[in-house]
LUMMIFI-509276 format. One line per 2 residues: for each residue x, y, z of C-alpha. Coordinates in Angstrom, 2 decimals. Layout:
<recs>
X/Y/Z; ... .
</recs>
This chain:
<recs>
-39.15/64.62/190.73; -35.34/63.64/190.06 .
-33.53/61.01/192.29; -29.96/61.72/193.31 .
-27.27/59.66/191.35; -26.61/56.52/192.73 .
-28.07/56.97/196.25; -29.11/53.94/197.93 .
-32.49/53.51/199.19; -31.49/53.63/202.85 .
-29.75/56.83/202.42; -32.82/58.53/201.26 .
-34.72/56.74/204.19; -32.38/58.05/207.13 .
-32.18/61.56/205.93; -34.28/64.11/207.80 .
-35.94/67.01/206.48; -35.15/70.42/207.95 .
-38.55/72.06/208.44; -38.81/75.46/210.25 .
-38.97/75.76/213.82; -42.64/75.90/215.16 .
-41.88/77.92/218.04; -45.81/78.75/219.32 .
-46.58/75.13/218.77; -43.55/74.25/220.78 .
-44.31/76.45/223.50; -48.01/75.56/223.64 .
-47.22/71.72/224.18; -44.62/72.23/226.91 .
-47.11/74.28/228.85; -49.91/71.90/228.09 .
-47.52/69.46/229.50; -46.49/71.19/232.48 .
-49.63/72.65/234.23; -51.41/69.38/234.44 .
-48.22/67.63/236.21; -47.71/70.62/238.56 .
-51.35/70.89/239.79; -51.40/67.12/240.15 .
-48.17/67.47/242.20; -49.74/70.24/244.38 .
-53.22/68.67/244.73; -51.52/65.04/245.37 .
-53.56/63.58/242.32; -50.61/62.86/240.06 .
-52.30/60.08/238.70; -55.35/62.43/237.21 .
-52.43/64.76/236.48; -51.01/61.93/233.82 .
-53.86/61.47/232.25; -54.37/65.36/231.68 .
-50.85/65.16/230.34; -51.69/62.50/228.18 .
-54.60/64.58/226.56; -52.33/67.51/226.47 .
-49.65/65.57/224.42; -52.48/64.32/222.01 .
-53.78/67.53/221.50; -50.02/68.77/220.68 .
-49.62/66.16/218.25; -52.71/67.34/216.22 .
-52.03/71.25/216.74; -51.11/73.34/213.63 .
-51.10/77.15/213.55; -54.43/77.70/211.51 .
-57.82/79.57/211.72; -59.55/78.92/215.34 .
-62.26/76.85/213.51; -60.14/74.15/211.73 .
-57.85/73.92/214.74; -60.77/73.03/217.01 .
-61.91/70.56/214.26; -58.71/68.95/214.24 .
-58.12/68.53/217.87; -61.56/68.04/218.85 .
-61.87/65.06/216.44; -58.46/63.62/217.43 .
-58.74/63.91/220.91; -62.39/62.89/221.25 .
-61.17/59.57/219.49; -58.54/59.27/222.05 .
-60.89/59.69/225.21; -63.29/57.06/223.51 .
-60.54/54.64/223.60; -59.09/55.30/226.80 .
-62.79/54.94/228.33; -63.03/51.51/226.26 .
-59.57/50.26/227.67; -60.09/51.41/231.27 .
-63.81/49.81/231.19; -62.12/46.32/230.11 .
-59.51/46.71/232.43; -61.96/47.78/235.35 .
-64.28/44.73/234.43; -61.31/42.44/234.92 .
-61.38/40.73/231.41; -59.21/38.04/230.82 .
-56.45/38.14/228.33; -58.79/36.70/225.80 .
-61.45/38.99/226.14; -58.96/41.72/226.34 .
-56.90/40.81/223.07; -60.43/40.58/221.39 .
-61.53/43.76/222.28; -58.28/45.51/221.21 .
-58.59/43.52/217.91; -61.92/45.02/217.00 .
-60.87/48.41/217.97; -58.12/47.77/215.66 .
-60.40/47.03/213.00; -62.38/50.29/213.46 .
-58.90/52.30/213.96; -57.49/51.03/210.79 .
-60.91/51.48/208.70; -61.10/55.15/210.37 .
-57.19/55.79/209.55; -57.85/55.27/205.77 .
-60.40/57.86/205.30; -57.84/60.76/205.36 .
-55.39/62.67/207.39; -57.92/63.56/210.31 .
-59.12/60.08/210.03; -55.77/58.80/210.51 .
-54.93/61.04/213.53; -58.36/59.58/215.15 .
-57.62/56.40/214.24; -54.44/56.31/215.47 .
-54.95/57.85/219.03; -58.35/55.45/219.44 .
-56.07/52.51/219.40; -53.06/54.02/220.99 .
-55.66/55.21/223.97; -57.51/51.83/224.38 .
-54.22/49.96/224.56; -52.91/52.56/227.40 .
-56.28/52.14/229.09; -56.32/48.28/229.31 .
-52.90/48.23/230.90; -51.89/51.64/232.89 .
-52.67/51.52/236.23; -56.48/53.26/236.72 .
-57.00/56.42/238.65; -59.87/56.99/241.25 .
-62.71/56.62/240.02; -61.40/54.76/237.26 .
-63.84/56.35/234.57; -62.02/59.95/235.66 .
-58.95/58.82/232.73; -60.93/59.95/229.83 .
-62.38/63.11/231.08; -59.06/64.38/232.42 .
-57.53/63.34/228.94; -60.39/66.01/227.48 .
-59.75/68.66/230.18; -55.97/68.43/229.25 .
-56.71/68.76/225.46; -58.96/71.49/226.08 .
-56.32/73.50/228.10; -53.85/73.20/225.12 .
-56.72/74.33/222.83; -57.46/77.23/225.13 .
-54.01/78.31/224.87; -53.94/78.61/221.24 .
-56.88/81.00/221.07; -54.89/84.23/220.75 .
-53.22/82.95/217.68; -56.20/81.62/216.49 .
-58.19/84.99/216.14; -55.71/87.19/214.89 .
-56.28/90.96/214.67; -53.75/91.89/212.38 .
-53.90/90.29/208.47; -50.27/89.38/208.71 .
-51.24/87.01/211.96; -53.88/85.32/210.04 .
-52.72/81.52/208.95; -54.94/81.98/205.74 .
-52.91/85.20/204.92; -49.31/83.76/205.47 .
-50.38/80.90/203.23; -51.79/83.16/200.53 .
-48.93/84.93/200.40; -46.77/81.82/200.35 .
-48.73/80.76/197.45; -47.98/84.05/195.52 .
-44.29/83.49/196.29; -44.30/79.96/194.91 .
-46.33/81.54/192.15; -43.36/84.03/191.25 .
-40.59/81.21/191.83; -42.40/78.92/189.45 .
-42.48/82.24/186.81; -39.23/82.85/187.29 .
-38.34/79.31/186.62; -40.19/78.93/183.31 .
-38.12/77.50/180.75; -35.26/76.04/182.97 .
-34.92/72.76/184.34; -36.11/74.06/187.75 .
-39.37/74.69/186.76; -40.82/71.17/187.17 .
-39.55/71.64/190.95; -40.95/75.32/191.34 .
-44.13/73.98/190.17; -44.31/70.96/192.96 .
-43.62/73.56/195.64; -46.40/75.80/194.11 .
-48.79/72.58/194.49; -47.90/72.10/197.87 .
-48.40/75.58/198.69; -52.15/75.67/196.94 .
-52.85/72.58/199.01; -52.09/74.11/202.26 .
-54.09/77.10/201.48; -57.00/74.82/200.26 .
-57.09/73.01/203.80; -57.23/76.51/205.44 .
-60.04/77.94/203.59; -63.13/75.38/204.48 .
-65.22/76.68/201.34; -62.17/76.53/198.82 .
-63.09/74.10/195.99; -61.63/70.74/195.39 .
-60.87/70.08/198.91; -61.08/66.50/200.20 .
-62.72/67.76/203.32; -64.59/70.96/202.29 .
-66.87/72.53/199.74; -69.47/75.09/199.50 .
-69.99/78.33/197.64; -66.38/80.23/198.04 .
-68.15/83.61/197.36; -70.95/83.34/200.21 .
-70.65/83.28/204.14; -68.19/84.18/206.24 .
-66.48/87.51/207.13; -65.33/90.46/204.54 .
-61.84/88.98/204.94; -62.66/85.60/204.46 .
-64.31/86.56/201.32; -61.63/88.77/199.66 .
-59.39/85.92/200.52; -61.51/83.39/198.83 .
-61.50/85.92/195.58; -57.74/86.31/195.82 .
-57.39/82.45/196.09; -59.65/82.11/193.01 .
-57.28/84.43/191.38; -54.03/82.47/192.17 .
-55.82/79.48/190.84; -56.25/81.18/187.58 .
-52.65/82.48/187.54; -51.75/78.93/188.41 .
-53.53/77.40/185.74; -51.92/79.77/183.30 .
-48.35/79.26/184.79; -48.62/75.67/184.32 .
-49.29/75.82/180.55; -46.40/78.12/180.46 .
-44.17/75.82/182.08; -45.32/72.83/179.72 .
-44.66/75.14/176.88; -41.14/75.91/178.24 .
-41.70/79.66/177.57; -40.66/82.37/179.84 .
-41.96/85.61/180.62; -40.03/88.83/181.34 .
-38.54/89.12/184.67; -40.55/92.14/185.65 .
-43.93/89.99/184.91; -42.26/87.31/187.29 .
-41.94/89.90/189.91; -45.22/90.58/190.00 .
-46.56/87.69/192.16; -44.09/88.96/194.90 .
-45.51/92.09/194.82; -48.61/90.59/195.22 .
-47.56/88.78/198.36; -46.24/91.70/199.95 .
-49.58/93.42/199.40; -51.67/90.26/201.00 .
-49.33/90.37/204.07; -50.41/94.31/204.57 .
-54.06/93.59/204.17; -54.17/94.92/200.78 .
-52.99/97.83/198.18; -52.47/98.36/194.38 .
-49.83/96.52/192.44; -48.92/97.51/189.20 .
-49.00/94.79/186.33; -46.25/96.00/183.56 .
-47.78/96.17/179.83; -45.57/93.53/178.34 .
-47.93/92.70/175.34; -48.21/88.98/175.48 .
-47.98/87.19/172.22; -49.23/83.70/173.12 .
-52.49/82.59/174.32; -50.93/81.22/177.73 .
-48.99/84.53/178.06; -52.44/86.26/177.54 .
-53.90/84.24/180.04; -51.63/85.02/182.51 .
-51.56/88.85/181.84; -55.54/88.57/182.41 .
-54.82/86.61/185.72; -52.46/88.84/187.17 .
-54.30/91.52/186.58; -57.53/89.94/188.15 .
-55.40/88.90/190.75; -54.01/92.64/191.41 .
-57.66/93.68/191.48; -58.44/91.08/194.02 .
-55.70/92.13/196.21; -56.78/95.78/196.22 .
-60.19/94.88/197.37; -61.80/95.03/194.10 .
-64.60/92.48/192.58; -62.06/91.54/190.06 .
-63.48/89.21/187.57; -61.55/86.07/188.04 .
-63.38/83.73/185.65; -64.27/80.74/187.77 .
-67.26/78.99/188.75; -68.38/78.53/192.17 .
-66.64/75.55/193.69; -69.06/72.36/193.81 .
-70.63/71.40/197.14; -69.36/68.59/199.21 .
-70.58/65.32/198.91; -72.32/64.60/202.52 .
-71.80/61.01/202.23; -68.26/60.88/201.39 .
-66.87/60.31/204.75; -69.19/57.33/205.12 .
-68.36/55.98/201.59; -64.46/56.29/202.48 .
-65.13/54.36/205.76; -67.04/51.52/204.00 .
-64.70/51.50/200.71; -62.41/48.45/200.18 .
-59.39/50.21/201.06; -60.65/51.28/204.45 .
-62.11/47.62/205.24; -58.68/46.50/204.13 .
-56.40/48.45/206.05; -58.66/47.70/209.17 .
-58.20/44.03/208.59; -54.41/44.59/208.34 .
-54.44/46.66/211.70; -56.89/44.09/213.50 .
-54.18/41.24/212.41; -51.03/42.94/213.50 .
-52.88/44.07/217.02; -54.30/39.96/217.12 .
-50.70/38.93/216.91; -49.51/41.24/219.27 .
-51.86/40.50/222.01; -51.28/36.80/221.56 .
-47.78/37.87/222.54; -48.21/39.82/225.36 .
-50.49/36.82/226.62; -47.79/34.41/225.86 .
-44.86/36.07/227.62; -44.87/37.90/230.87 .
-44.29/41.41/229.41; -44.31/43.86/232.12 .
-46.13/46.64/230.25; -48.73/44.77/228.18 .
-49.98/47.88/226.69; -46.59/48.97/225.16 .
-46.60/46.58/222.35; -50.01/47.32/220.87 .
-49.38/51.06/221.43; -46.15/50.69/219.19 .
-48.12/48.89/216.50; -50.95/51.54/216.38 .
-48.17/54.52/216.13; -46.12/52.25/213.21 .
-48.92/51.52/211.56; -50.55/55.05/210.66 .
-51.09/55.20/207.32; -50.34/58.70/206.17 .
-46.79/58.62/207.75; -44.67/57.17/205.18 .
-43.26/53.87/204.57; -44.34/51.30/207.22 .
-41.07/49.28/206.78; -39.06/52.43/207.87 .
-41.32/53.37/210.74; -40.70/49.99/212.07 .
-37.16/50.35/211.73; -36.93/53.89/213.07 .
-39.22/53.05/216.00; -36.77/50.28/217.16 .
-33.60/52.37/216.66; -35.48/55.57/218.14 .
-36.57/53.75/221.46; -33.17/52.62/221.74 .
-31.84/56.04/221.66; -35.00/57.50/223.84 .
-34.14/54.63/226.45; -30.61/55.40/226.54 .
-31.38/59.43/227.16; -34.08/58.70/229.65 .
-31.78/56.00/231.79; -28.88/58.80/231.69 .
-31.63/61.38/233.23; -32.81/59.10/235.51 .
-29.48/58.14/236.84; -28.94/61.70/237.66 .
-32.55/62.53/239.28; -35.82/61.03/240.18 .
-37.21/64.61/241.40; -40.71/64.63/240.80 .
-40.76/68.36/239.61; -37.09/68.01/237.42 .
-38.88/64.90/235.67; -42.16/67.19/235.06 .
-39.90/69.65/233.44; -38.14/66.91/231.50 .
-41.40/65.62/230.26; -42.60/69.10/229.07 .
-39.40/69.73/227.08; -39.79/66.64/225.43 .
-43.41/67.38/224.46; -42.11/70.78/223.33 .
-39.63/69.00/220.61; -42.36/66.95/219.15 .
-43.88/69.32/216.67; -40.44/69.94/215.10 .
-39.27/66.19/215.53; -42.38/64.93/213.95 .
-42.19/67.26/210.67; -38.38/66.16/210.59 .
-38.04/62.27/210.80; -39.92/59.58/212.27 .
-37.16/58.44/214.17; -36.56/61.63/215.68 .
-40.20/61.72/217.03; -39.68/58.52/218.45 .
-36.47/59.90/220.10; -38.52/62.52/221.47 .
-41.65/60.58/222.57; -40.10/57.74/224.27 .
-38.58/59.63/227.30; -41.67/61.79/227.75 .
-43.63/58.23/227.65; -40.85/56.72/230.50 .
-40.88/59.92/232.55; -44.79/59.96/232.52 .
-44.63/56.32/233.74; -41.65/57.12/236.24 .
-44.04/60.07/237.89; -47.14/57.79/237.86 .
-45.17/55.31/240.11; -45.96/52.77/237.05 .
-42.05/52.05/236.64; -38.56/52.49/237.52 .
-35.31/52.58/235.54; -34.71/49.15/235.75 .
-37.99/48.45/233.69; -37.08/51.05/230.93 .
-34.92/48.62/229.06; -37.73/45.85/228.78 .
-39.59/49.16/226.62; -36.78/48.26/223.96 .
-37.99/44.67/223.78; -41.46/45.66/223.47 .
-40.65/47.77/220.70; -38.56/45.68/218.97 .
-41.39/42.61/219.18; -43.86/45.39/217.97 .
-41.81/46.23/214.91; -41.23/42.75/214.11 .
-45.05/41.73/214.29; -45.42/44.64/211.97 .
-42.95/43.99/209.51; -44.19/40.32/209.63 .
-47.44/40.39/209.32; -48.16/43.80/208.13 .
-45.47/44.01/205.16; -44.04/40.65/204.41 .
-47.16/38.45/204.67; -49.45/41.32/203.80 .
-49.74/42.38/200.24; -49.35/45.85/200.84 .
-47.18/46.56/197.59; -46.91/49.36/195.71 .
-49.85/48.33/193.44; -52.11/48.82/196.65 .
-50.73/52.18/197.36; -49.24/54.10/194.17 .
-51.27/52.39/191.27; -54.66/53.30/192.68 .
-53.49/56.69/193.68; -52.26/57.10/189.77 .
-55.66/55.79/188.84; -57.27/58.42/190.84 .
-55.11/60.98/189.16; -55.81/59.87/185.54 .
-59.69/60.09/186.63; -59.23/63.51/187.77 .
-57.14/64.71/184.91; -59.68/63.12/182.22 .
-62.50/65.17/184.07; -60.47/68.42/183.60 .
-59.74/67.81/180.11; -63.56/67.23/179.42 .
-64.17/70.41/181.02; -61.97/72.28/178.79 .
-62.99/70.66/175.46; -66.56/70.30/176.39 .
-69.19/72.38/177.92; -68.32/72.68/181.58 .
-67.06/76.30/181.36; -65.60/78.16/184.11 .
-65.40/75.29/186.57; -62.36/73.81/184.58 .
-60.09/75.56/187.14; -61.63/73.90/189.81 .
-61.25/70.53/188.21; -57.36/70.88/187.43 .
-56.93/72.15/191.28; -58.44/68.35/192.06 .
-56.28/67.14/189.25; -52.99/68.36/190.62 .
-54.01/67.19/194.11; -54.63/64.16/193.09 .
-51.39/64.03/191.30; -49.42/65.38/194.37 .
-50.75/62.49/196.29; -49.60/59.96/193.65 .
-46.08/61.45/193.70; -46.14/61.31/197.52 .
-46.78/57.64/197.32; -43.95/57.28/194.87 .
-41.60/59.07/197.30; -42.54/56.89/199.87 .
-42.04/53.88/198.30; -38.67/54.97/197.07 .
-37.57/54.63/200.40; -38.30/51.37/200.82 .
-35.86/48.24/200.05; -36.10/46.19/196.72 .
-38.13/45.07/195.08; -40.90/47.69/196.25 .
-38.20/50.86/195.82; -37.15/49.48/192.36 .
-41.32/49.16/191.55; -41.71/53.04/192.97 .
-39.05/53.95/190.42; -40.87/52.49/187.36 .
-43.69/54.42/188.29; -41.98/57.66/188.07 .
-41.91/58.40/184.52; -45.78/57.76/184.55 .
-46.27/60.21/187.26; -44.25/63.02/185.63 .
-46.32/62.35/182.45; -49.61/62.79/184.03 .
-48.19/66.20/186.02; -46.95/67.41/182.15 .
-50.19/66.23/180.83; -52.04/68.74/183.43 .
-49.90/71.47/182.12; -50.66/70.45/178.37 .
-54.61/70.70/179.29; -53.75/74.09/180.84 .
-52.09/75.18/177.91; -54.87/73.86/175.49 .
-57.41/75.77/177.53; -55.55/79.47/177.04 .
-55.29/78.39/173.50; -59.05/77.77/173.15 .
-59.99/80.85/175.47; -57.21/83.44/173.95 .
-56.25/82.02/170.69; -59.38/80.84/169.41 .
-58.58/77.29/168.49; -61.48/74.63/168.10 .
-61.01/71.14/169.82; -60.19/68.44/167.51 .
-62.18/65.29/168.12; -59.13/63.20/166.91 .
-56.71/64.70/169.51; -59.21/64.62/172.19 .
-60.03/60.67/171.55; -56.25/59.98/171.41 .
-55.39/61.60/174.91; -58.49/59.88/176.46 .
-57.39/56.53/175.13; -53.96/57.01/176.42 .
-55.15/58.02/179.72; -57.37/54.80/179.49 .
-54.42/52.64/178.67; -52.53/54.05/181.55 .
-55.45/53.31/183.93; -55.39/49.55/182.64 .
-51.43/49.37/183.19; -51.68/50.38/186.86 .
-54.52/48.28/187.22; -52.70/45.50/185.95 .
-49.68/46.50/187.58; -47.61/47.01/184.44 .
-45.66/50.25/184.66; -45.02/51.75/180.99 .
-41.70/51.20/179.76; -41.63/53.94/177.47 .
-39.00/57.22/177.76; -40.85/60.18/176.54 .
-38.29/63.04/175.89; -38.48/65.87/177.90 .
-38.61/69.37/175.65; -36.05/71.71/175.64 .
-37.23/74.47/173.53; -40.49/76.61/173.57 .
-43.49/74.73/172.33; -45.04/76.17/168.83 .
-48.09/78.11/169.81; -49.49/77.66/166.60 .
-49.81/73.88/167.29; -52.42/72.22/169.22 .
-50.69/71.64/173.08; -53.24/68.64/173.18 .
-51.89/66.88/170.10; -48.23/67.20/171.63 .
-49.48/65.96/174.57; -50.91/62.87/172.95 .
-47.44/62.31/171.24; -45.77/62.21/174.69 .
-48.19/59.69/176.01; -48.09/57.45/173.26 .
-44.37/57.11/173.30; -44.38/56.51/177.26 .
-46.82/53.62/176.64; -45.14/52.39/173.59 .
-47.61/52.84/171.30 .
</recs>
């Protein structure tokens, strides 16, 4: 995870990414916004059309190109929370609750929203929309009847959901998002094999881990997923069963490739090309792929050869012996445990504090749109969108640019039909802008929100600029009470992730050196998912201003060391399975002790100061991979 030399933190924070253009999502979002507003205009019930358009927008924000069942679950959970928040907000407004009572209601909702947001990506989306809609419902003009706002939001979201059904039930294998994701895994595996023994290997392996994470989320019964469980060999269609077998083969091949990457040992080019051929066969729906007879000469190479042959058999439709155990079932209490965990409660209190302060500001000053400030706080405090500091600044800057764009548009036309088209165009930009940069997301979302206010007769061009003041106030509240005065430092974000990753690696090590047998591949998958989460937290910390950014940099070597340990354990597993090596209790104890010391350092907020050198030549297969990993960890820890 190298950093660009001498690059300041603000440059890393401002640089947008370049995601692919999600045309299907953009078209669905535009049509989902356009039709409700059009129906509202034609029926002279634009008040209801605006709320249906809001529901369509919230559905678009959570839309993905994925199987119909997962897509339905994702959109339904987010929009149901949004409708519930709207019902709470409109009920409070309809009851004429005074400002103090309104602030209390939003603060309680904020606590629930924050606790739910900390449970995972879907909880984050649902929690944010719960609070956003509650804020909107408490201040927007009520439709007639007042309770119709929430059902209209559900109707708009349902329309967006229906628009995606043709792509959610693909007839051709290549149109299935799971097939595309599986092919992407094999392509990333081929790139990793091609980069073995080079400095680019670590980056290729990180891309492979990300591709596996994406595929794992699309296969609800794939092991190690935070949202799924079950037996990957039972249930579902024949295509799904074949995909799971091929996914298991990819996991086994990834484990072998990880061991070779750690050992700095390349493979022949014709072997590295096999995963690419497998990816093409996956897209075609199957077919034979020949694996060359290359006579592997080390345990890790033998493990890769066996995994590639099993993958070729699985792609061809044969019941190949992959050698992995069924994935363990999910814990049905996991969501409840997460919701009531210390981290969730703590985040709920953080959001509640910011909303309480924001409510006090709106009660003390005559803001024309009282809901804009808490709504902005909810967006900025969404926990899985990166640095809160960066989002607060980006939100303020993006709102200014969005207001400039909207003011320019409204100065040219205030025709309702033209504004409807503009709102649809803004929603169409959301899927790309959200993936590219949070600031770009705000630039696209602000004109859409202001145009909806204009269509609903709730605003005029003269009231656009006060939204900049509202956004700046909200960003200031978040920066002061959500960042500076709230102890949300890397020790509360990065270090718990590192502790989780160390625990997952220890479970993987115990499986390899103990009696867990074939289940070790699922434990490695969980370990690398935990490491990916830790790496993401470090990257988010790097775009924070000092001292947070410097603290994140100090945890970079530990993150890299844990990732290398995962490769060492994978190489050791191959040595046991194909080389006949017997685990040495002394070596195992050394690695466990180093993991315990690293965990203790993370809990004590003490980044290790050692610098373990990176290897530059292949590892001797006659030597224990675990012993060398212990050496590296002890150097890192200064032992």
